[in-house]
Structures are given as C-alpha cells and as structure tokens.
N, C-alpha and C positions, 0 to 999 in steps of 0.2 A: 880826639873824641870818640870820632865812630872806632876806635879799639874798645873803647873804654864801654860802649853803649853794647856791642856784641858780646862783651865778658858777660856783662849782667843777664844779657838773653840765655847765654847757656845757663848760669847757674840756675837761671830761675827755671827754665827746663828741665833741670836735672832735680830739683824738689820735686814739682809734678810728678816726676816719674817713679820717684822712690817712695810718693805719699800713693802713685798707684797699685804699687806691688802691693805695700802693706795691707793698704785697706781691702786687696783683691786676697791677699791670706787671709785677713782677719773673717771676709764673709764666707769662704769656703768653710774656715775651722767652724765656723760658728752652725755650719748646715744646710746655708741654702742650696737649694736644688739647681741642678745643672743638665739641664735635656744631652742627653749623648746622642752621639751622629746614628745614623740608622741602620748602619753598618754594624751596629753594636746588639742590635735586634736577631733571639734568636729566633730563628729559621726552622718551618712547619717540618717533620721527618718526612721524607718521599712516600716511604712505605706504608705510616699512618694515611696521610690524604686521599693515596691510591686506595683503601679500605672505604674512609667515607665519600668518596667520589663515588664508588662502584654502588653502595646505596642511593644515588641518587638516581641512578638507572632505573630505580623502581618507583620513583619518587610519580605521583599522580601530575599530569597534564590534560586540562582541555584543549583538546584540540578541534577548529572550526574550521568545517568544511561548507560552502555555500552558506554561510550565518548560520550552521546548525552545530549546536557545539557535543563532539564529541569523547567521552572519557577514556583516558589514554596512559600509556608509560612511556620515557624515555626509551627501555631499550624497547617495546613496539615500533616505534620511530627509525627503529637501525641505530640509536648511540650507542656508543662504548667509550670506554677510557681512552684516552691519549697517553699509551703509557711514553711515547716521547717528550710529552709537555710535563710531565710530573715533577722534576726536578725544578725545572723553572718556575713551575708554577708553585711549590713548595717554600723557593726562596722570597716570591712575592706576596705570599699570603700572612696576616698576621697569626702570630702565635698562641693568640687564645682564643678566638673565631677564623679558622681558615676557611672553611667554606664562605661563611657569610662575607666576607674579604672578597673573595675572589670572585663569586656571585654579585656583588655591587660592581667589579669590575669590568664583567663580563668576560670573565677567564676561567671559568672553570676548568678543566684538563680535559675535555669531552670532545668527540669528533664526529662524523657521520660515516658510518660503512655504507658507502655508496651501493653496493649490492644487496645488504640487508635493506636498505632505506628504500631504493627501488624496487624491491620487493615488496616491503610494507604498503609503497604510496600505490602500487599499482593495482595490490588488493582492495583499498581503500576507494581506489576509482572504479573496481569492477562494481563496490556497494556503493555509493554515493555518487559516481555521475549521472547526471540525468538529462534524459534526450533532449531537445527543444520538438514542444508542439506546434504543428503548423495550423495556419489560420484557413478555418474551414467555414463551408456553406451549412448552417443548421436549418436543412430545408426544410425539417417536419416542425421546429418550432419558427420558423421565417425569423431565422437569428442569425449574426454573421460572426463567428466566434474566433478572436484576434490571434494572434501566434504568440506564444512565448518562448522565450529565451532558453535554451539549455544550461549545463555548468559542467566543465570539467575539470579536473583535480589537473593544474599545470607540474609534472613531474618533478622537473629538472629546475622548474624555479622554485619548487618547496624544498630544495636540499639546504640549500645554506639560510633560508629560513629556520629549520629544524636546529642545524647548527649552531646557530646565532643563538636562537632562544636556548638551546640547552647548555650552552656556555654561561646564559645569565641566568639561569635555575625558571623562566618565566613560569607563572601557573595558566597563563592563555598563549595559546599557536594557531597562530589563521594561516592555513594553508594557503599557496599561490593556486587561481585558479582562472579559468579563461570562461568566458562568455560564448554560447555555441549557438549560432543564430539559427531561425527558422527554414526551413527551404523553400516554403511559400507565408509570405508577409500578408498581413489584412490587405496591403496597401496592392499588391501581386494578385489579388484574387479578382481582379477588376469590375467589381461592383460593392458600391458603400449601402446597399439599400436593398433588402427581399423580403419587408414588411406588407406588402399588400399585395394582393390577388388580384393581377389586372386579367384574368381569365381563367377559365377553367373547363373540363371537361371529363366525364365516365362513360365510359361503354364496359359492358359485360361481357362473359364468354363462359362457356361450359369449363368447371373444372376436372368433370372428369374426364377430358382431351389431354391426356399429361401432354404428350410432345407436343399439341399447338401450343400450351402454355408455357414451355420451356422454350418455344420459340418469341413469343409473347416477352418472357422476362429478361431473354439473352439482350434482345431489340431495344427494349426500353432501357436498360443498363447504359448503352452506350451514349443516350442520351440525357439521364438523370444527373443533373448540377450540369449542365451546359452553359454558358456564359455568354452572353452576346452582348458586345458594344456598339455604342451608337453609331447606326452607318453599315453594322456588319450582316452578311448575307450567311442564311445555314441552310445546307445542303442535306437533305435524309440522307442520301448516297454516300455521300463524303463521311457524314458522322461515324452512320451504321456502318458503314462496308459492306462488301461482297458478302451474301447471306450463304455461304458454302458450308458442306458439309465439316470442310476442315476448321472452322469458325465455331464450329458446335450446334450447328442449326440441322434440326430436325426434320422427318416429313410428317407432312399435316396438312388439310384440307386447303386448298387455293382455286381463285377463279380463273379459269386459265380458256381465251375465246370463249366465254359467255358463260360457262361450265364449271359446275363445281368438282373436282380434283384432287386426287392427291398429289402433294406436289412439294418439292423440299424447303423449308421456312414458310410453310404456310404459316399466318398470323401475321404477319410482320406488316400486312396491308391496315390490321385494327391499329397497330402503334402509328403510323402515318397518319391514320383517318382521326385517331384522338387527339392527335398533339396539333392536328389541321385546324380541328374546332376549337381548343381551347386559344391558340394564336389567334383566330378570328374573332375571338371575343377578345381576347388581350392587345386588338388594334394595331398587329403585326403584321406587318405589308407583304401581301403573297403574290410572290413572284412568280412563281409556276406550281400547276397544281393540275391533275387529272384524274378525272370521276371513274368508280369502277365500270368494266365493261356490263355489269350489273348490281343493283344497288345491292348495299348491304344491308344484312338482317339485325345489324347490332348499333346501324345510324340511322338518321333521319334520313327520308330521301333527300337527294341534293345535296348533303352534306358530309360527303364522302372526299378523300384522295388517297389514290392508289400509288401504288411504288412497285419498281420493277428494275433490276437492276440490268444493265447500269442506266438506261436510256430515258425512264420514267420514274422521274424524281418531282419531291417536295421542295420546294425553294422558298422558304421566309428570309423577308430582313426586317430589322428590327429599326424602323424609321424614325425612335423618340431622339432625345439627346440624353440619355440614361441609358446604362446598360439593363438588362434583363436576366434572371436566370430560369432554367426550366426543371421541374421536380415532377418527376416520372417514378411512378405506384404502380408496380403490377401483383394485386394479390386478392385473396380470397374471393374469385371470380369475378374483378373489377380492374379496369386501366383508366389510369386517374392522372391527367394530367394537370399543375398547375403552372401559370406563368408570375413569375414574382417580381415586382422590381418597385420603382418609385408608386406615386397613386396616379391611377391613368387620368387622363385629361378626361374623359366624358365619362360622365354620368349614365350611359347606356349606349350598349350595342346591339344591332337587332340581326337576326337571320333572316329572311324570306326568300321564297322563291315563287314562281310564277310558271306553270304549264303551259307552253305556246301549243306544241302537238304530242297526241298520243297515238302510238302507230301499233297493229297487233304483231301479237308470235305464230309462229309456225309449230307444228307439232308434229314429231318424227321419231317414226316409230321401229324397232331396234329387235330382230330375230331372237330367241331367248331357248334353248335346247332345253335348258335348267327347270324350263316352268312348264308345265303340261299345256298341251294345246287346246285354244278358244281360253285362256287365261293371259289378264295380262295387271302389269304396274307400273303405276307412275314413279319413277327414279330420278327426275327434277322437272316441277312446274314449272311452266311457262309462264312470262312476266310480260307486259308488255310495254315498247320502246316509249321513250320521251324524249321530248325536245323541250329543255325549260332556262329560266334565266333564273340564277342565284344572287341575291343582291347582302350587301353590310352595308347597312344605317346606322352612323353614328349621332348621337343627342346631347348636347348642353345645357343647361337650365330649361329642360323639357322642351327643345328644338331641334330640329335636324340640321345638321352642322355640313354634314357629308357623305357621300352616298358613290357604293362602286358596287357593279355586277360584271358577272361572268354568264356566256353562255357555256351549257351543257349540253353533252348527247348522250343517255343510255340508250344501247340498242338494245331492240325487245330480246327476251331471255326463250333459248328455243325450249319447248316441253319434248321432254326424252320419256317416248311408252315403250315397256318391255312385251314384246308380245311371244306367248308361249309357243314354241313350234313340237314340241314332243308327243309323241302319239301311245305310249305308255300307260297302260287306263292305270296302274298302281303308281304310278309317280305321284307323290302327296304334293299340292298348293305351297308353296315357300311363302315367310309371314312379308308381310309389305317391308320393303325397304323406306330405313328413317330421310324423311326429305327434309330439306329447308324451303321453306313456302313464304315465299314474298307476299305483303300485302301491299295493294294501291295504296297509294294518297289520297288520305280520307278528307283533303281539300288543297284545293290552289296553292296558296297561301304557307302554310308551316312555320307561322312565325314563332321564333325562338329569339328570348330576350336576358342580357346580364347584365 
C-alpha cells in the first residue's frame, strides 16, 4: 500500500513540473518582461565620468563661516578629482545619470588636496577669524560692557567636512570653528554696577605748564579704571609707583619744605588731592592722609592730601559691601575724579573745618646781585600757619548719622624777599617774578557738601 501511494505522489509531481516549464516557456514567448541581473547594466565610461566630475569643481558652494555665507567654488577649497577612484565610481554609477547617482550616494570621485585646502582655509582664517572682545568699564557712559567671544576656523576639523560635502555635491557647507574666549569676562571685572556717582571732585590747573600737565596725566592714568573690592585698601604710592625720570615724569613745580621749587614729578600731589576729595564725598574710608607743608592754591584750605615717594602716602579703603571704580580724567585745564558704584547709602556728605590756632610767618631776605641796590622783589609771599580740625559728616533722611575728624597742622609759609645788591647805576630793574599768592580762609568753617 505504501509503495502504491509513493508512486502516485511521484507521478503528480512530475505533472506539476511539466506544467511549470510549459507555462514558463509560454510566458517568455509572450513577451513578459524579466528584470536582468545588476551585472548586466552598462557601466559609465571612466574617462567621460572624469570630465563630468571635473566640471563639478567649478560648481558654486555656499560656505558658512561663523554663521555668515561666503560664495566659493569647490576648487577654491582645495578639492580635486580623485583619479584613483574614477574606475570604481564608474562601475557604481548609473549609465543614464552617473553624477546624480554618485551624488546621492555621497560617492563623487573627489578628494581634498590637503596642502591646497590648508592654504585656502588659512587664507579664510585671515579674513574671517574674529578676535574676542574683552569686557570693559565704559567709565564715560558709566556702563559695564560685556565680553564677546571670538571665532576661529578649525582648519583640520574642516578638512573632512569639505571632502564629504564635495563627494555629496552639497550646495551649502559649514566649516568647523572654535569659539575664542575673551581674556577678561564681565564677571572678571570684579564690579557689577558703575551707574552711580558716589562722589566727585575737580581741580583746575594752568594748561600753559606743559611738563606739569604731562605729570598730571601720567599719574592719573595709573589710577583711572581702578576697581576696589569690598574691604580692599588703595595705596596711592603702590598704584602710581615711584615717580622717576625713567617712568617718564618731568621737572615741574613742587612744594618742598614749604617752598615752591622745581622738582621731578611736580603736580602729582594735585592728582592725590583731587582723588582724596572725591573719595571723601564718596564715603570711602580715609586710612592715611597728610596735608601739604603749605596750603594748595587749587584746593580749599584744609582739604588736600600730599604724597611723597615712598613714605608719605594717601591710603583709602572701600568699607562698603560692594565694589567701586575710580574714573579719572585730566584734560582742558581740569583734573576730575568720579567714584562710581552702587547708589551711595547717604543723602549728603559734608566737609567742614574748624580753625583752632593761627601763627605768624617770618620774612627772609636773600641778597641778589642781579638786581640794583635798593630794590627788592617778593618771590614767595608769606602765609600764616594754622592748626585746624577737618570734619566729615554723613546725613541720612536729613539727620546726621556719623561724624569723623582729623587734626591737621599747616606750618607758616616763609616769605622770601630778593634784595638788590648791585651798585651798577646803569643796571635795569628786572620785572617782578610770577608768584603764587595764597589767600587766607575767609571763614572758619568752609563747609562743602555733596
């Protein structure tokens, strides 16, 4: 029985196989299409493909550098035809549209000539790299300018981008870049607000004294922009440094031992005095200050601060819980200081003085053989000495909330008189010398407020 069943199945399968071949032959004869194997497609000619790909080098590409588009050609970026890849690409390309098929596959036979590409990218760096902008204090506008990062083309990271973009025939290519951080950040400035003038002061000087003006500007430039953190101490001598000829200082009028003479770095005391006054009204702590040996012609009596390297100093301290900045300008016959920061916690700060004692000055005669006998000229007017108390008073909501005081001594200024000793009757009398005549205080108080 099993043998009979097996024979029947064999006969059936033979019939089905015969029917398959008969039907298949009929379908082929009737023209039913049959897809040919891929190996039957005609490959592109490598020579023709090379010509077509070479034209791609002149194709336009939008190169994006730090977000800015730049119109270029692939050849401008150092892209060349990859001769070694032409044959392989020709076998892969469709015969009807070889470039399109290779472009879609990202397989155009193109490569980067490293030397040319590096030279091209280096040239682009010279044109489009952007330096970082440091944060800064715009003291004139009383604003803090934030830092801005720069941008630099990353040459070696851009090479593979160029090659892959060229092989895909992209229309837009973004070069690799790296941000260039600023050296000084806004946080690194150490101050967050310079919008308020906490205290200010201006002193005047003669613009005709060029050397003294130069000294004023040089010393002020060392201080301008200085930021004092909360609790930080400011030493004039440390910040400005030694006032030497090597540092550029010139000979000008200075007060030495109560006498106005020519000396190196003359005028520096006007810079310290102006800074002292502005700091006084700003409410900075006055750690150390010394008055001149004689009152200053450019400053109210009792409101000055001399400096002499290295021992006589002006020392200030920022006692606030916020930083402050110093804005110093010397121009057009005026030296002006502003202390900038948060709003001052006082409505008013006042300077007052109280004269405790006045002493007479002496007159000293000096023989002068350049003047006719019997003539005289005052070369330095005398000025009384004073012992005074200087006050600083702080007010809030119309009430005094704090008071400080300093005892100051101004020695009498000797009057120097030139006495003629020349007996030549034909000698002409010289014109009187220019003198700095000081005016006594008009009153004992001399109150000034800000």
